[in-house]
N, C-alpha and C positions, 0 to 999 in steps of 0.2 A: 585485509581480506579483498580478494579480487571480485569484481562484478561479473556475475555469470549471465547477465542479461546482454550487455554490450560487449563484454570480454575485453574492454579497453581501460576502464576506470578502476579506481580503488574505492572501497566502501569505508567511510569515515564516520565516527560517532557524530550525531547531529540531533536536532529536535524537529519533528514534523509540525509545521505551522506554529512553532513555539509552544506546543501542547504536550508532547510526550517523546521519549527517546526513540531514535531509529538509527539506521546506518544509511547514509546517502552516498550515491555514486558520484565521483568527481567528474565523470564524463557524460553520462546519460541522465543524471539527476533522478534516477529511480531510488526508491526507498525500501529497505528491509525493516519491517516492523514486527517486533516480538509481540505476540498477542497478550502476553502477561503485562507488558508495559501499557498497551492500549487499554486493557481491562482495568488496570489500576487507575488510569486517568478517568475512564468512564465511571468508575465507582464514585469519584469525587465530583463528577459533572454528569449527573444522571440524565438530564435533558439538555444536551448541548445545543446551543442556539447559534447557528452559523449565519450571521447577519448578511442579508442580500445574496446568499449563495445561489439561490434559484435564478437570480437575474444575470449571473455571470455567464460570459461566453467561455466555454471550456474546450480546449484542444488536448485531449488525453491520448497519449501514445499507448500502444499495446504490442507486446511480444506475441508473435503468431506461432512461434515454434515452442517445443517443450523446453522447459528451463530447469536447470539444476539449482538446488538450494546452495547459496554461497557459503553457508557454514557446514552443512552435513554432506554436501555433494549428492544428496538423494533427489529423485525426480519430484518436482513440484506439480501439483494438480491444479488445473484451471477450473474456476467456478464463475458462472455468469453472475453479474451483480444483481440482476433482477429479470423477471420474465419480459419486461418491456424494453430491455437494453441488452444488446449482444456483447457488450464489453465484459471481459473476464479478468478476475484477479488470480494470482498464483499463490497457492497455499503449500507450505512445507509442513506436513504432519509430523515429520521427524523432529523438528525443533519448535513447532507450534508458532509459526511466523507467516506473514503474508508479504509478498512483494508487490509494491505499487509502482508501476511505470510512471514516468513524468506526466503529470496532469491528472492521474487517477484519483488522488485525494480530492482535488477540486471537483472532479466529476462526482465522486461519492457525496460531497457536500451539496452539490447542485441537485442531485437525485434524492436528497434527504436520507442517505444511507450511511453517512459518516459516523453516526452514533449507533450503527447496527452491524458492525463487522462480525460480531460474535453470534449473529442470528442465522 
């Protein structure tokens, strides 16, 4: 599967933070996460504790243009991660997946939102 974010890399099966399955780009290191995989992980880890996540210095990249879903080729919708942060995640409602640019998972952990993607 070709990466529709950088348009250069290929998406390969991987695990995000060794927690749940995703597809990671070989070039830009972005991740396509199926929300069903994320929710399955969350069910067994109800209150995930990300040790020292709030102390980390995070450099999260962000795609500024509209992005197509790598699997369905449908337009992904951008959602702000919180009212206090202008960073946005890309959601594919066609396949119920979210695209995380490089560093966005670390940003979600730092902001205390990594366990709340479904909210």
